C-alpha positions in Angstrom: -7.8 87.9 -28.9 -10.3 86.1 -26.7 -11.1 83.8 -29.4 -7.6 82.9 -30.1 -7.5 82.6 -26.2 -10.1 80.2 -26.2 -9.0 78.3 -28.9 -5.5 77.8 -27.1 -7.4 76.7 -24.0 -9.2 74.2 -25.8 -6.1 73.1 -27.5 -4.5 72.8 -24.0 -7.3 71.0 -22.6 -7.3 68.5 -25.5 -3.8 67.7 -25.1 -4.4 67.3 -21.5 -6.9 64.8 -22.3 -4.5 63.0 -25.0 -1.9 62.8 -22.7 -4.4 61.4 -19.9 -5.5 58.9 -22.6 -2.0 57.9 -23.5 -1.1 57.4 -19.8 -4.2 55.2 -19.4 -3.0 53.0 -22.6 0.4 53.0 -21.1 -1.2 51.5 -17.8 -3.5 49.2 -19.8 -0.3 47.7 -21.7 1.7 47.3 -18.4 -1.0 45.7 -17.0 -1.4 43.3 -19.7 2.4 42.3 -19.8 1.9 41.9 -16.1 -1.0 39.6 -16.8 0.9 37.8 -19.5 3.7 37.0 -17.0 1.4 36.0 -14.5 -0.3 33.6 -16.8 3.3 32.3 -17.7 4.1 31.6 -14.1 0.9 30.0 -13.3 1.4 27.9 -16.7 4.8 26.8 -15.2 3.4 25.9 -12.1 0.8 23.6 -13.4 3.5 22.1 -15.3 5.7 21.7 -12.5 2.8 20.0 -10.6 1.7 17.7 -13.3 5.5 16.4 -13.4 5.4 16.1 -9.6 2.2 13.9 -10.3 4.1 11.9 -12.8 6.8 11.3 -10.3 4.7 10.4 -7.8 2.5 8.0 -9.9 6.2 6.3 -10.9 7.3 6.0 -7.1 4.0 4.4 -6.4 4.2 1.8 -9.2 7.9 1.3 -8.3 6.9 0.6 -4.4 4.1 -2.0 -5.5 6.6 -3.6 -7.5 8.9 -3.8 -4.6 6.2 -4.8 -2.5 5.2 -7.7 -4.8 9.0 -8.8 -4.9 8.7 -8.8 -0.8 5.7 -11.0 -1.1 7.2 -13.4 -3.6 10.3 -13.8 -1.4 8.1 -14.3 1.3 6.5 -17.2 -0.1 9.6 -18.7 -1.6 11.0 -18.3 2.2 7.7 -20.2 3.5 8.4 -23.0 1.0 12.0 -23.4 1.7 11.0 -23.9 5.8 8.3 -26.4 4.7 10.4 -28.2 2.6 13.2 -28.1 5.6 10.1 -29.1 8.2 9.5 -32.2 5.6 13.3 -33.2 5.6 13.5 -33.0 9.1 10.3 -35.2 9.4 12.1 -37.7 6.9 15.3 -37.7 8.8 13.4 -38.4 12.3 11.4 -41.0 10.3 14.2 -42.8 9.1 16.4 -42.4 12.2 13.4 -44.3 14.1 12.9 -47.0 11.6 16.7 -47.7 11.5 16.5 -47.6 15.7 13.8 -49.9 15.3 15.4 -52.5 12.6 18.6 -52.3 15.3 16.3 -53.2 18.1 14.8 -55.9 16.0 18.1 -57.5 14.8 19.3 -57.1 18.5 16.3 -59.1 19.7 16.8 -61.5 16.8 20.3 -62.2 17.8 19.5 -62.4 21.4 16.8 -65.3 20.8 19.1 -66.9 18.3 22.1 -66.7 21.1 19.3 -68.0 23.9 18.4 -71.0 21.3 21.9 -71.7 20.7 22.6 -71.9 24.3 
């Protein structure tokens, strides 16, 4: 009876150890699933970050292109202003020449009129 009781206790202790081992294995499996989920989330965060970086790079290139267009428009505007100033000078020069010619004609007419008189 004593040996049977001892064997029963040994079996009971062994069962307890097996249950404890199963619990540890279940905890390890659960921890592994949690780590896998965390890894997937981290991979997703890295993907989102890479996507944001690509978007920022694209926006930067577009901004640089817009600045280049603005610079081009500014150069064109400066050229138009230069042409306009040149036209104004030519008009002023032409007007002064016409006034000089008119004054010269007036003098010639006056000289001719004086000569006739």
